[in-house]
A tleap script that builds the chain and sets N, CA, C and O, in Angstrom:
source leaprc.protein.ff14SB
mol = sequence {
  NMET GLU ILE TYR ALA ILE THR ARG VAL LEU
  ASP TYR PHE GLY ALA GLN SER PHE VAL SER
  ASN PHE GLY MET LEU GLY LEU SER TYR GLY
  GLY PHE TYR THR LEU TYR THR ALA ALA VAL
  ASP GLN ARG ILE LYS SER SER VAL ALA CYS
  SER PHE SER HIE THR SER LYS GLN ALA ARG
  CYS ASP TRP MET TRP THR ARG PHE ARG GLU
  SER PHE SER ASP ALA GLU VAL ALA CYS LEU
  VAL TYR PRO ARG LYS LEU CYS MET GLU MET
  GLY ASP GLY ASP PRO LEU PHE ASP ILE ARG
  GLU VAL LYS GLU GLU VAL LEU ARG LEU LYS
  GLU LEU ALA GLY GLU SER LYS GLU ASN TRP
  PHE GLU PHE ILE PRO TYR VAL GLY GLY HIE
  GLU PHE CYS TRP ASP ASP GLU PRO LEU ALA
  ARG LEU ALA LYS ASP ILE CGLN
}
set mol.1.N position { 105.392 123.689 151.498 }
set mol.1.CA position { 104.174 123.112 151.739 }
set mol.1.C position { 103.917 121.818 151.000 }
set mol.1.O position { 103.465 120.836 151.589 }
set mol.2.N position { 104.216 121.816 149.658 }
set mol.2.CA position { 104.023 120.764 148.810 }
set mol.2.C position { 104.952 119.489 149.205 }
set mol.2.O position { 104.553 118.328 149.120 }
set mol.3.N position { 106.200 119.856 149.632 }
set mol.3.CA position { 107.126 118.775 150.005 }
set mol.3.C position { 106.564 118.196 151.291 }
set mol.3.O position { 106.556 116.972 151.423 }
set mol.4.N position { 106.119 118.942 152.196 }
set mol.4.CA position { 105.520 118.479 153.422 }
set mol.4.C position { 104.389 117.532 153.103 }
set mol.4.O position { 104.238 116.499 153.756 }
set mol.5.N position { 103.583 117.874 152.093 }
set mol.5.CA position { 102.499 117.016 151.817 }
set mol.5.C position { 102.926 115.706 151.179 }
set mol.5.O position { 102.333 114.665 151.461 }
set mol.6.N position { 103.963 115.734 150.309 }
set mol.6.CA position { 104.528 114.538 149.706 }
set mol.6.C position { 105.069 113.565 150.759 }
set mol.6.O position { 104.899 112.349 150.672 }
set mol.7.N position { 105.783 114.211 151.838 }
set mol.7.CA position { 106.392 113.252 152.857 }
set mol.7.C position { 105.198 112.713 153.692 }
set mol.7.O position { 105.330 111.607 154.217 }
set mol.8.N position { 104.089 113.382 153.849 }
set mol.8.CA position { 102.934 112.793 154.494 }
set mol.8.C position { 102.387 111.534 153.762 }
set mol.8.O position { 102.018 110.512 154.341 }
set mol.9.N position { 102.383 111.727 152.468 }
set mol.9.CA position { 102.029 110.578 151.605 }
set mol.9.C position { 103.006 109.398 151.789 }
set mol.9.O position { 102.543 108.260 151.860 }
set mol.10.N position { 104.283 109.606 151.867 }
set mol.10.CA position { 105.246 108.607 151.972 }
set mol.10.C position { 104.943 107.978 153.501 }
set mol.10.O position { 105.090 106.772 153.699 }
set mol.11.N position { 104.540 108.829 154.489 }
set mol.11.CA position { 104.233 108.336 155.722 }
set mol.11.C position { 103.111 107.194 155.701 }
set mol.11.O position { 103.224 106.107 156.268 }
set mol.12.N position { 102.015 107.623 154.955 }
set mol.12.CA position { 100.922 106.734 154.746 }
set mol.12.C position { 101.379 105.445 154.093 }
set mol.12.O position { 101.220 104.379 154.687 }
set mol.13.N position { 101.944 105.498 152.888 }
set mol.13.CA position { 102.242 104.332 152.242 }
set mol.13.C position { 103.319 103.581 152.996 }
set mol.13.O position { 103.186 102.357 153.034 }
set mol.14.N position { 104.295 104.082 153.561 }
set mol.14.CA position { 105.283 103.533 154.376 }
set mol.14.C position { 104.648 102.566 155.534 }
set mol.14.O position { 105.245 101.582 155.971 }
set mol.15.N position { 103.596 102.907 155.887 }
set mol.15.CA position { 102.836 102.164 156.992 }
set mol.15.C position { 102.164 100.959 156.387 }
set mol.15.O position { 101.741 100.063 157.118 }
set mol.16.N position { 102.056 100.911 155.145 }
set mol.16.CA position { 101.439 99.817 154.439 }
set mol.16.C position { 102.349 98.532 154.435 }
set mol.16.O position { 103.558 98.719 154.297 }
set mol.17.N position { 101.902 97.299 154.568 }
set mol.17.CA position { 102.599 96.081 154.599 }
set mol.17.C position { 103.150 95.860 153.203 }
set mol.17.O position { 104.186 95.199 153.132 }
set mol.18.N position { 102.695 96.244 152.262 }
set mol.18.CA position { 103.092 95.913 150.816 }
set mol.18.C position { 104.078 96.862 150.373 }
set mol.18.O position { 104.476 96.667 149.225 }
set mol.19.N position { 104.590 97.877 151.011 }
set mol.19.CA position { 105.609 98.892 150.477 }
set mol.19.C position { 106.631 98.766 151.254 }
set mol.19.O position { 106.450 98.714 152.470 }
set mol.20.N position { 107.925 98.691 150.699 }
set mol.20.CA position { 109.146 98.600 151.423 }
set mol.20.C position { 110.220 99.625 151.080 }
set mol.20.O position { 111.082 99.947 151.897 }
set mol.21.N position { 110.140 100.169 149.754 }
set mol.21.CA position { 111.140 101.292 149.261 }
set mol.21.C position { 110.368 102.198 148.484 }
set mol.21.O position { 109.332 101.902 147.889 }
set mol.22.N position { 111.024 103.537 148.520 }
set mol.22.CA position { 110.449 104.631 147.638 }
set mol.22.C position { 111.414 105.034 146.620 }
set mol.22.O position { 112.622 104.935 146.834 }
set mol.23.N position { 110.941 105.485 145.515 }
set mol.23.CA position { 111.598 106.051 144.507 }
set mol.23.C position { 110.786 107.283 144.040 }
set mol.23.O position { 109.592 107.316 144.338 }
set mol.24.N position { 111.331 108.297 143.334 }
set mol.24.CA position { 110.572 109.370 142.994 }
set mol.24.C position { 111.088 109.783 141.567 }
set mol.24.O position { 112.272 109.680 141.246 }
set mol.25.N position { 110.131 110.245 140.764 }
set mol.25.CA position { 110.399 110.611 139.381 }
set mol.25.C position { 109.527 111.885 139.098 }
set mol.25.O position { 108.353 111.958 139.461 }
set mol.26.N position { 110.131 112.801 138.480 }
set mol.26.CA position { 109.409 114.146 138.197 }
set mol.26.C position { 109.938 114.719 137.022 }
set mol.26.O position { 111.110 114.581 136.672 }
set mol.27.N position { 108.927 115.475 136.302 }
set mol.27.CA position { 109.115 116.211 135.107 }
set mol.27.C position { 108.909 117.688 135.336 }
set mol.27.O position { 107.812 118.032 135.775 }
set mol.28.N position { 109.876 118.654 135.080 }
set mol.28.CA position { 109.610 120.144 135.232 }
set mol.28.C position { 109.292 120.454 136.739 }
set mol.28.O position { 110.097 120.195 137.633 }
set mol.29.N position { 108.227 120.949 136.931 }
set mol.29.CA position { 107.926 121.251 138.331 }
set mol.29.C position { 108.103 120.049 139.164 }
set mol.29.O position { 108.614 120.145 140.280 }
set mol.30.N position { 107.687 118.863 138.656 }
set mol.30.CA position { 107.838 117.660 139.420 }
set mol.30.C position { 109.258 117.230 139.545 }
set mol.30.O position { 109.556 116.482 140.476 }
set mol.31.N position { 110.199 117.644 138.663 }
set mol.31.CA position { 111.614 117.560 138.815 }
set mol.31.C position { 112.099 118.324 140.062 }
set mol.31.O position { 112.899 117.845 140.866 }
set mol.32.N position { 111.561 119.529 140.158 }
set mol.32.CA position { 111.899 120.495 141.341 }
set mol.32.C position { 111.481 119.565 142.596 }
set mol.32.O position { 112.336 119.322 143.447 }
set mol.33.N position { 110.277 119.084 142.710 }
set mol.33.CA position { 109.797 118.393 143.859 }
set mol.33.C position { 110.597 117.067 144.120 }
set mol.33.O position { 110.816 116.642 145.254 }
set mol.34.N position { 110.997 116.478 143.008 }
set mol.34.CA position { 111.797 115.287 143.165 }
set mol.34.C position { 113.169 115.505 143.767 }
set mol.34.O position { 113.646 114.704 144.571 }
set mol.35.N position { 113.807 116.616 143.362 }
set mol.35.CA position { 115.098 116.974 143.834 }
set mol.35.C position { 115.043 117.449 145.312 }
set mol.35.O position { 115.838 116.987 146.130 }
set mol.36.N position { 114.178 118.298 145.630 }
set mol.36.CA position { 114.121 118.690 146.896 }
set mol.36.C position { 113.467 117.742 147.982 }
set mol.36.O position { 113.830 117.774 149.157 }
set mol.37.N position { 112.466 116.885 147.504 }
set mol.37.CA position { 111.923 115.874 148.396 }
set mol.37.C position { 113.044 114.874 148.820 }
set mol.37.O position { 113.302 114.586 149.989 }
set mol.38.N position { 113.722 114.345 147.630 }
set mol.38.CA position { 114.716 113.437 147.887 }
set mol.38.C position { 115.920 113.975 148.917 }
set mol.38.O position { 116.472 113.251 149.745 }
set mol.39.N position { 116.159 115.119 148.743 }
set mol.39.CA position { 117.116 115.812 149.669 }
set mol.39.C position { 116.636 115.877 151.159 }
set mol.39.O position { 117.449 115.772 152.078 }
set mol.40.N position { 115.392 116.040 151.361 }
set mol.40.CA position { 114.913 116.142 152.836 }
set mol.40.C position { 114.330 114.797 153.281 }
set mol.40.O position { 114.027 114.688 154.469 }
set mol.41.N position { 114.148 113.808 152.490 }
set mol.41.CA position { 113.379 112.566 153.004 }
set mol.41.C position { 114.379 111.262 152.599 }
set mol.41.O position { 114.452 110.810 151.456 }
set mol.42.N position { 115.030 110.819 153.599 }
set mol.42.CA position { 115.945 109.650 153.346 }
set mol.42.C position { 115.194 108.320 152.972 }
set mol.42.O position { 115.809 107.306 152.643 }
set mol.43.N position { 113.870 108.389 153.041 }
set mol.43.CA position { 113.169 107.097 152.601 }
set mol.43.C position { 113.074 106.978 151.145 }
set mol.43.O position { 112.647 105.947 150.625 }
set mol.44.N position { 113.522 108.166 150.354 }
set mol.44.CA position { 113.506 108.044 148.966 }
set mol.44.C position { 114.930 107.580 148.404 }
set mol.44.O position { 115.899 108.338 148.364 }
set mol.45.N position { 114.947 106.341 148.005 }
set mol.45.CA position { 116.250 105.527 147.809 }
set mol.45.C position { 116.711 105.890 146.437 }
set mol.45.O position { 117.925 105.806 146.253 }
set mol.46.N position { 116.014 106.253 145.505 }
set mol.46.CA position { 116.333 106.626 144.093 }
set mol.46.C position { 115.461 107.653 143.517 }
set mol.46.O position { 114.263 107.641 143.797 }
set mol.47.N position { 115.979 108.580 142.700 }
set mol.47.CA position { 115.151 109.613 142.128 }
set mol.47.C position { 115.776 110.100 140.828 }
set mol.47.O position { 116.984 110.203 140.610 }
set mol.48.N position { 114.753 110.389 139.977 }
set mol.48.CA position { 115.145 111.053 138.625 }
set mol.48.C position { 114.405 112.310 138.457 }
set mol.48.O position { 113.175 112.323 138.514 }
set mol.49.N position { 115.110 113.378 138.249 }
set mol.49.CA position { 114.520 114.813 138.168 }
set mol.49.C position { 114.895 115.193 136.820 }
set mol.49.O position { 116.074 115.333 136.496 }
set mol.50.N position { 113.854 115.374 135.972 }
set mol.50.CA position { 114.031 115.664 134.584 }
set mol.50.C position { 113.520 117.027 134.254 }
set mol.50.O position { 112.486 117.434 134.784 }
set mol.51.N position { 114.205 117.765 133.389 }
set mol.51.CA position { 113.817 119.140 132.897 }
set mol.51.C position { 113.398 120.166 133.933 }
set mol.51.O position { 112.321 120.763 133.920 }
set mol.52.N position { 114.383 120.311 134.851 }
set mol.52.CA position { 114.206 121.327 135.800 }
set mol.52.C position { 115.567 121.815 136.324 }
set mol.52.O position { 116.478 121.030 136.588 }
set mol.53.N position { 115.659 123.086 136.456 }
set mol.53.CA position { 116.908 123.696 137.168 }
set mol.53.C position { 116.508 125.009 137.747 }
set mol.53.O position { 116.077 125.896 137.010 }
set mol.54.N position { 116.635 125.181 139.081 }
set mol.54.CA position { 116.442 126.567 139.558 }
set mol.54.C position { 117.419 127.531 139.479 }
set mol.54.O position { 117.315 128.681 139.905 }
set mol.55.N position { 118.576 126.940 138.807 }
set mol.55.CA position { 119.645 127.983 138.584 }
set mol.55.C position { 119.402 128.827 137.385 }
set mol.55.O position { 120.197 129.706 137.050 }
set mol.56.N position { 118.347 128.576 136.760 }
set mol.56.CA position { 118.035 129.274 135.463 }
set mol.56.C position { 117.881 130.691 135.703 }
set mol.56.O position { 117.247 131.063 136.690 }
set mol.57.N position { 118.474 131.645 134.778 }
set mol.57.CA position { 118.295 133.059 134.870 }
set mol.57.C position { 116.776 133.526 134.556 }
set mol.57.O position { 116.294 134.632 134.803 }
set mol.58.N position { 116.124 132.394 133.938 }
set mol.58.CA position { 114.730 132.862 133.555 }
set mol.58.C position { 113.792 132.487 134.803 }
set mol.58.O position { 113.001 131.552 134.684 }
set mol.59.N position { 113.869 133.134 135.868 }
set mol.59.CA position { 113.196 132.727 137.125 }
set mol.59.C position { 111.687 132.774 136.827 }
set mol.59.O position { 111.237 133.683 136.130 }
set mol.60.N position { 110.960 131.892 137.299 }
set mol.60.CA position { 109.520 131.815 137.266 }
set mol.60.C position { 108.920 132.038 138.677 }
set mol.60.O position { 109.197 131.332 139.647 }
set mol.61.N position { 108.115 133.033 138.691 }
set mol.61.CA position { 107.641 133.508 140.042 }
set mol.61.C position { 106.830 132.425 140.854 }
set mol.61.O position { 106.692 132.543 142.072 }
set mol.62.N position { 106.295 131.367 140.148 }
set mol.62.CA position { 105.561 130.337 140.970 }
set mol.62.C position { 106.458 129.267 141.617 }
set mol.62.O position { 106.028 128.574 142.538 }
set mol.63.N position { 107.705 129.135 141.135 }
set mol.63.CA position { 108.580 128.221 141.878 }
set mol.63.C position { 109.796 128.757 142.344 }
set mol.63.O position { 110.701 127.968 142.613 }
set mol.64.N position { 109.976 130.021 142.489 }
set mol.64.CA position { 111.077 130.725 143.113 }
set mol.64.C position { 110.556 131.512 144.404 }
set mol.64.O position { 109.402 131.926 144.514 }
set mol.65.N position { 111.492 131.655 145.303 }
set mol.65.CA position { 111.186 132.216 146.560 }
set mol.65.C position { 112.019 133.469 146.744 }
set mol.65.O position { 112.996 133.661 146.020 }
set mol.66.N position { 111.681 134.286 147.641 }
set mol.66.CA position { 112.502 135.523 147.920 }
set mol.66.C position { 113.908 135.335 148.108 }
set mol.66.O position { 114.266 134.616 149.041 }
set mol.67.N position { 114.738 135.858 147.383 }
set mol.67.CA position { 116.164 135.704 147.555 }
set mol.67.C position { 116.730 134.279 147.324 }
set mol.67.O position { 117.745 133.875 147.891 }
set mol.68.N position { 116.051 133.603 146.513 }
set mol.68.CA position { 116.430 132.047 146.234 }
set mol.68.C position { 117.861 131.921 145.780 }
set mol.68.O position { 118.569 130.973 146.119 }
set mol.69.N position { 118.260 132.887 145.016 }
set mol.69.CA position { 119.525 132.818 144.355 }
set mol.69.C position { 120.760 132.850 145.554 }
set mol.69.O position { 121.921 132.507 145.331 }
set mol.70.N position { 120.312 133.275 146.695 }
set mol.70.CA position { 121.175 133.417 147.811 }
set mol.70.C position { 121.172 132.147 148.679 }
set mol.70.O position { 121.963 131.989 149.609 }
set mol.71.N position { 120.235 131.249 148.321 }
set mol.71.CA position { 120.180 129.951 149.148 }
set mol.71.C position { 120.853 128.894 148.432 }
set mol.71.O position { 121.756 129.138 147.630 }
set mol.72.N position { 120.430 127.686 148.702 }
set mol.72.CA position { 121.071 126.512 148.102 }
set mol.72.C position { 120.934 126.396 146.621 }
set mol.72.O position { 119.831 126.586 146.107 }
set mol.73.N position { 121.975 126.097 145.901 }
set mol.73.CA position { 121.997 125.778 144.390 }
set mol.73.C position { 121.523 124.288 144.185 }
set mol.73.O position { 121.421 123.492 145.118 }
set mol.74.N position { 121.270 124.021 142.993 }
set mol.74.CA position { 120.837 122.585 142.697 }
set mol.74.C position { 121.988 121.683 143.092 }
set mol.74.O position { 121.768 120.606 143.646 }
set mol.75.N position { 123.139 122.082 142.832 }
set mol.75.CA position { 124.303 121.259 143.189 }
set mol.75.C position { 124.324 120.844 144.717 }
set mol.75.O position { 124.560 119.695 145.091 }
set mol.76.N position { 124.043 121.944 145.587 }
set mol.76.CA position { 124.169 121.833 147.009 }
set mol.76.C position { 122.872 120.929 147.427 }
set mol.76.O position { 122.990 120.056 148.287 }
set mol.77.N position { 121.801 121.148 146.864 }
set mol.77.CA position { 120.611 120.324 147.136 }
set mol.77.C position { 120.876 118.867 146.819 }
set mol.77.O position { 120.611 117.944 147.589 }
set mol.78.N position { 121.442 118.736 145.574 }
set mol.78.CA position { 121.835 117.254 145.225 }
set mol.78.C position { 122.677 116.605 146.105 }
set mol.78.O position { 122.552 115.407 146.356 }
set mol.79.N position { 123.648 117.415 146.662 }
set mol.79.CA position { 124.577 116.778 147.690 }
set mol.79.C position { 123.906 116.165 148.939 }
set mol.79.O position { 124.396 115.252 149.604 }
set mol.80.N position { 122.657 116.811 149.191 }
set mol.80.CA position { 121.888 116.299 150.317 }
set mol.80.C position { 121.252 114.919 150.061 }
set mol.80.O position { 120.822 114.171 150.939 }
set mol.81.N position { 121.255 114.700 148.804 }
set mol.81.CA position { 120.663 113.287 148.420 }
set mol.81.C position { 121.667 112.068 148.682 }
set mol.81.O position { 121.286 110.918 148.900 }
set mol.82.N position { 123.031 112.486 148.629 }
set mol.82.CA position { 123.961 111.555 148.791 }
set mol.82.C position { 123.875 110.654 150.112 }
set mol.82.O position { 123.568 111.184 151.180 }
set mol.83.N position { 124.111 109.473 150.036 }
set mol.83.CA position { 124.615 108.504 149.046 }
set mol.83.C position { 123.490 107.847 148.238 }
set mol.83.O position { 123.763 107.011 147.376 }
set mol.84.N position { 122.213 108.218 148.507 }
set mol.84.CA position { 121.067 107.675 147.705 }
set mol.84.C position { 121.290 108.127 146.233 }
set mol.84.O position { 122.026 109.076 145.963 }
set mol.85.N position { 120.614 107.397 145.279 }
set mol.85.CA position { 120.795 107.648 143.906 }
set mol.85.C position { 119.946 108.797 143.428 }
set mol.85.O position { 118.818 109.004 143.876 }
set mol.86.N position { 120.551 109.578 142.456 }
set mol.86.CA position { 119.986 110.679 141.929 }
set mol.86.C position { 120.318 110.799 140.443 }
set mol.86.O position { 121.511 110.810 140.141 }
set mol.87.N position { 119.508 110.879 139.599 }
set mol.87.CA position { 119.746 111.104 138.153 }
set mol.87.C position { 118.971 112.335 137.718 }
set mol.87.O position { 117.794 112.540 138.015 }
set mol.88.N position { 119.764 113.165 136.962 }
set mol.88.CA position { 119.136 114.431 136.461 }
set mol.88.C position { 119.147 114.446 134.976 }
set mol.88.O position { 120.219 114.186 134.431 }
set mol.89.N position { 118.142 114.705 134.267 }
set mol.89.CA position { 118.045 114.699 132.845 }
set mol.89.C position { 117.750 116.142 132.357 }
set mol.89.O position { 117.090 116.926 133.037 }
set mol.90.N position { 118.263 116.448 131.164 }
set mol.90.CA position { 117.847 117.755 130.587 }
set mol.90.C position { 118.110 117.631 129.090 }
set mol.90.O position { 119.093 117.093 128.582 }
set mol.91.N position { 117.040 118.233 128.429 }
set mol.91.CA position { 117.073 118.277 127.014 }
set mol.91.C position { 117.900 119.403 126.414 }
set mol.91.O position { 117.904 120.507 126.958 }
set mol.92.N position { 118.597 119.160 125.316 }
set mol.92.CA position { 119.426 120.215 124.768 }
set mol.92.C position { 118.695 121.296 124.126 }
set mol.92.O position { 119.270 122.335 123.801 }
set mol.93.N position { 117.406 121.095 123.918 }
set mol.93.CA position { 116.508 122.057 123.160 }
set mol.93.C position { 115.398 122.549 124.116 }
set mol.93.O position { 114.364 123.057 123.682 }
set mol.94.N position { 115.645 122.381 125.415 }
set mol.94.CA position { 114.534 122.729 126.364 }
set mol.94.C position { 114.410 124.345 126.285 }
set mol.94.O position { 115.390 125.077 126.425 }
set mol.95.N position { 113.190 124.783 126.060 }
set mol.95.CA position { 112.876 126.214 125.860 }
set mol.95.C position { 112.906 126.877 127.299 }
set mol.95.O position { 113.143 128.085 127.306 }
set mol.96.N position { 112.708 126.288 128.448 }
set mol.96.CA position { 112.616 126.833 129.707 }
set mol.96.C position { 114.005 126.911 130.319 }
set mol.96.O position { 114.248 127.880 131.038 }
set mol.97.N position { 114.940 125.991 130.108 }
set mol.97.CA position { 116.163 125.918 130.894 }
set mol.97.C position { 117.273 125.777 129.964 }
set mol.97.O position { 117.191 124.960 129.048 }
set mol.98.N position { 118.391 126.567 130.134 }
set mol.98.CA position { 119.477 126.576 129.345 }
set mol.98.C position { 120.440 125.290 129.779 }
set mol.98.O position { 120.936 125.262 130.905 }
set mol.99.N position { 120.647 124.342 128.918 }
set mol.99.CA position { 121.458 123.145 129.293 }
set mol.99.C position { 122.841 123.550 129.557 }
set mol.99.O position { 123.505 122.791 130.263 }
set mol.100.N position { 123.395 124.632 129.104 }
set mol.100.CA position { 124.753 125.129 129.503 }
set mol.100.C position { 124.862 125.459 130.951 }
set mol.100.O position { 125.885 125.171 131.574 }
set mol.101.N position { 123.724 126.124 131.580 }
set mol.101.CA position { 123.671 126.398 132.849 }
set mol.101.C position { 123.602 125.192 133.757 }
set mol.101.O position { 124.157 125.164 134.855 }
set mol.102.N position { 122.905 124.207 133.257 }
set mol.102.CA position { 122.600 123.048 133.910 }
set mol.102.C position { 123.971 122.212 134.058 }
set mol.102.O position { 124.336 121.693 135.113 }
set mol.103.N position { 124.660 122.162 132.864 }
set mol.103.CA position { 126.077 121.459 132.730 }
set mol.103.C position { 127.071 122.094 133.772 }
set mol.103.O position { 127.813 121.414 134.481 }
set mol.104.N position { 127.012 123.412 133.791 }
set mol.104.CA position { 127.871 124.211 134.745 }
set mol.104.C position { 127.578 123.721 136.201 }
set mol.104.O position { 128.487 123.492 137.000 }
set mol.105.N position { 126.194 123.568 136.509 }
set mol.105.CA position { 125.917 123.128 137.884 }
set mol.105.C position { 126.282 121.601 138.150 }
set mol.105.O position { 126.611 121.219 139.273 }
set mol.106.N position { 126.213 120.854 137.184 }
set mol.106.CA position { 126.596 119.460 137.259 }
set mol.106.C position { 128.186 119.382 137.549 }
set mol.106.O position { 128.609 118.599 138.399 }
set mol.107.N position { 129.019 120.192 136.837 }
set mol.107.CA position { 130.373 120.281 137.161 }
set mol.107.C position { 130.606 120.734 138.696 }
set mol.107.O position { 131.424 120.188 139.436 }
set mol.108.N position { 129.866 121.688 139.025 }
set mol.108.CA position { 129.952 122.289 140.460 }
set mol.108.C position { 129.556 121.042 141.445 }
set mol.108.O position { 130.166 120.890 142.503 }
set mol.109.N position { 128.623 120.256 141.089 }
set mol.109.CA position { 128.182 119.174 141.914 }
set mol.109.C position { 129.326 118.051 142.035 }
set mol.109.O position { 129.557 117.493 143.107 }
set mol.110.N position { 129.938 117.801 140.991 }
set mol.110.CA position { 131.069 116.903 140.882 }
set mol.110.C position { 132.168 117.415 141.702 }
set mol.110.O position { 132.823 116.618 142.373 }
set mol.111.N position { 132.477 118.862 141.716 }
set mol.111.CA position { 133.462 119.358 142.558 }
set mol.111.C position { 133.087 119.178 143.982 }
set mol.111.O position { 133.939 118.752 144.762 }
set mol.112.N position { 131.900 119.459 144.389 }
set mol.112.CA position { 131.448 119.354 145.753 }
set mol.112.C position { 131.445 117.988 146.300 }
set mol.112.O position { 131.796 117.728 147.451 }
set mol.113.N position { 131.039 117.125 145.441 }
set mol.113.CA position { 131.136 115.585 145.692 }
set mol.113.C position { 132.487 115.022 145.990 }
set mol.113.O position { 132.651 114.085 146.770 }
set mol.114.N position { 133.476 115.639 145.326 }
set mol.114.CA position { 134.905 115.307 145.551 }
set mol.114.C position { 135.244 113.841 145.463 }
set mol.114.O position { 135.082 113.227 144.408 }
set mol.115.N position { 135.684 113.308 146.487 }
set mol.115.CA position { 136.090 111.937 146.535 }
set mol.115.C position { 135.158 110.846 146.614 }
set mol.115.O position { 135.543 109.681 146.714 }
set mol.116.N position { 133.864 111.199 146.571 }
set mol.116.CA position { 132.861 110.124 146.907 }
set mol.116.C position { 133.043 109.006 145.796 }
set mol.116.O position { 133.003 109.270 144.595 }
set mol.117.N position { 133.233 107.819 146.274 }
set mol.117.CA position { 133.509 106.684 145.319 }
set mol.117.C position { 132.300 105.993 144.782 }
set mol.117.O position { 132.333 105.249 143.802 }
set mol.118.N position { 131.181 106.292 145.506 }
set mol.118.CA position { 129.845 105.587 145.121 }
set mol.118.C position { 129.325 106.099 143.884 }
set mol.118.O position { 129.412 107.305 143.658 }
set mol.119.N position { 128.773 105.287 143.027 }
set mol.119.CA position { 128.132 105.817 141.826 }
set mol.119.C position { 126.656 106.123 142.154 }
set mol.119.O position { 125.745 105.330 141.914 }
set mol.120.N position { 126.493 107.335 142.721 }
set mol.120.CA position { 125.131 107.853 143.311 }
set mol.120.C position { 124.558 108.951 142.375 }
set mol.120.O position { 123.366 109.251 142.434 }
set mol.121.N position { 125.358 109.508 141.569 }
set mol.121.CA position { 124.864 110.630 140.718 }
set mol.121.C position { 125.126 110.392 139.193 }
set mol.121.O position { 126.201 109.973 138.765 }
set mol.122.N position { 124.090 110.684 138.447 }
set mol.122.CA position { 124.306 110.609 136.917 }
set mol.122.C position { 123.538 111.796 136.271 }
set mol.122.O position { 122.443 112.179 136.683 }
set mol.123.N position { 124.186 112.329 135.257 }
set mol.123.CA position { 123.537 113.354 134.534 }
set mol.123.C position { 123.322 112.885 133.046 }
set mol.123.O position { 124.237 112.397 132.382 }
set mol.124.N position { 122.130 113.059 132.605 }
set mol.124.CA position { 121.854 112.565 131.232 }
set mol.124.C position { 121.408 113.856 130.355 }
set mol.124.O position { 120.281 114.333 130.484 }
set mol.125.N position { 122.335 114.374 129.482 }
set mol.125.CA position { 121.723 115.217 128.571 }
set mol.125.C position { 121.181 114.573 127.309 }
set mol.125.O position { 121.808 113.639 126.810 }
set mol.126.N position { 120.111 114.989 126.788 }
set mol.126.CA position { 119.583 114.295 125.634 }
set mol.126.C position { 119.114 115.243 124.601 }
set mol.126.O position { 118.866 116.422 124.852 }
set mol.127.N position { 118.997 114.689 123.409 }
set mol.127.CA position { 118.344 115.533 122.212 }
set mol.127.C position { 117.029 115.663 122.511 }
set mol.127.O position { 116.407 114.603 122.586 }
set mol.128.N position { 116.319 116.863 122.741 }
set mol.128.CA position { 114.961 116.986 122.983 }
set mol.128.C position { 114.677 118.233 123.718 }
set mol.128.O position { 115.606 118.970 124.047 }
set mol.129.N position { 113.463 118.511 123.993 }
set mol.129.CA position { 112.909 119.623 124.568 }
set mol.129.C position { 112.613 119.398 126.060 }
set mol.129.O position { 113.253 118.670 126.818 }
set mol.130.N position { 111.542 120.142 126.352 }
set mol.130.CA position { 111.043 120.072 127.791 }
set mol.130.C position { 110.117 118.816 127.928 }
set mol.130.O position { 108.895 118.884 127.793 }
set mol.131.N position { 110.812 117.649 128.212 }
set mol.131.CA position { 110.086 116.338 128.011 }
set mol.131.C position { 110.957 115.347 128.872 }
set mol.131.O position { 112.017 115.734 129.364 }
set mol.132.N position { 110.539 114.191 129.028 }
set mol.132.CA position { 111.262 113.123 129.647 }
set mol.132.C position { 112.202 112.594 128.469 }
set mol.132.O position { 111.875 112.517 127.285 }
set mol.133.N position { 113.332 112.273 128.979 }
set mol.133.CA position { 114.375 111.419 128.079 }
set mol.133.C position { 113.755 110.254 127.588 }
set mol.133.O position { 113.022 109.580 128.313 }
set mol.134.N position { 114.013 109.932 126.297 }
set mol.134.CA position { 113.377 108.681 125.629 }
set mol.134.C position { 114.144 107.473 126.132 }
set mol.134.O position { 113.609 106.378 125.956 }
set mol.135.N position { 115.306 107.522 126.723 }
set mol.135.CA position { 115.984 106.402 127.125 }
set mol.135.C position { 115.340 105.754 128.431 }
set mol.135.O position { 115.210 106.490 129.410 }
set mol.136.N position { 114.950 104.498 128.509 }
set mol.136.CA position { 114.324 103.956 129.546 }
set mol.136.C position { 115.313 103.497 130.747 }
set mol.136.O position { 114.862 103.020 131.788 }
set mol.137.N position { 116.643 103.674 130.524 }
set mol.137.CA position { 117.607 103.194 131.525 }
set mol.137.C position { 117.485 103.840 132.851 }
set mol.137.O position { 117.615 103.158 133.868 }
set mol.138.N position { 117.232 105.176 132.910 }
set mol.138.CA position { 117.079 105.756 134.161 }
set mol.138.C position { 115.813 105.035 135.017 }
set mol.138.O position { 115.894 104.694 136.197 }
set mol.139.N position { 114.800 104.903 134.282 }
set mol.139.CA position { 113.662 104.235 134.967 }
set mol.139.C position { 113.833 102.872 135.333 }
set mol.139.O position { 113.321 102.437 136.365 }
set mol.140.N position { 114.591 102.082 134.482 }
set mol.140.CA position { 115.058 100.724 134.893 }
set mol.140.C position { 115.851 100.784 136.038 }
set mol.140.O position { 115.666 99.964 136.938 }
set mol.141.N position { 116.847 101.783 136.138 }
set mol.141.CA position { 117.757 101.770 137.256 }
set mol.141.C position { 116.843 102.141 138.579 }
set mol.141.O position { 117.001 101.475 139.602 }
set mol.142.N position { 116.043 103.039 138.546 }
set mol.142.CA position { 115.153 103.481 139.660 }
set mol.142.C position { 114.431 102.363 140.141 }
set mol.142.O position { 114.402 102.123 141.348 }
set mol.143.N position { 113.790 101.591 139.232 }
set mol.143.CA position { 113.110 100.327 139.553 }
set mol.143.C position { 113.947 99.327 140.373 }
set mol.143.O position { 113.546 98.822 141.422 }
set mol.144.N position { 115.205 99.071 139.778 }
set mol.144.CA position { 116.069 98.108 140.377 }
set mol.144.C position { 116.614 98.758 141.745 }
set mol.144.O position { 116.790 97.986 142.687 }
set mol.145.N position { 116.854 99.930 141.894 }
set mol.145.CA position { 117.232 100.545 143.141 }
set mol.145.C position { 116.318 100.284 144.331 }
set mol.145.O position { 116.710 99.991 145.461 }
set mol.146.N position { 114.910 100.443 143.898 }
set mol.146.CA position { 113.818 100.155 144.997 }
set mol.146.C position { 113.363 98.826 145.106 }
set mol.146.O position { 112.667 98.469 146.057 }
set mol.147.N position { 113.752 97.975 144.087 }
set mol.147.CA position { 113.526 96.567 144.061 }
set mol.147.C position { 112.015 96.372 144.076 }
set mol.147.O position { 111.539 95.237 144.059 }
savepdb mol mol.pdb
quit
């Protein structure tokens, strides 16, 4: 429902003469919506999903659905963003998500992406908790991607 609502907002702004490209950035639950919305809406040219992974064994009932572990993994959803840009960030001290699980999922994504030559995906592990990475580079890249 929320992703549908976000895409309707994109419809509205996409109809405005002063808007030409979309990017999306989200933290935590917003990272979830960033990953999934970028996967389903090709108007999002670049995205940064921070401090989220639904592969976590610490399932939260408000952002999990029935039998979610039998559906798409984060790596598979990320593949749906290709060839558009995606950056995922995770703090090594995040109390909600285990960065080791996230790194395993990133390795799986690289396996699934195989021979793709384009520089479309980046993973940034950082020293920190459940917060945005302090490095401004992903935001600068997102701004550049959508010009």
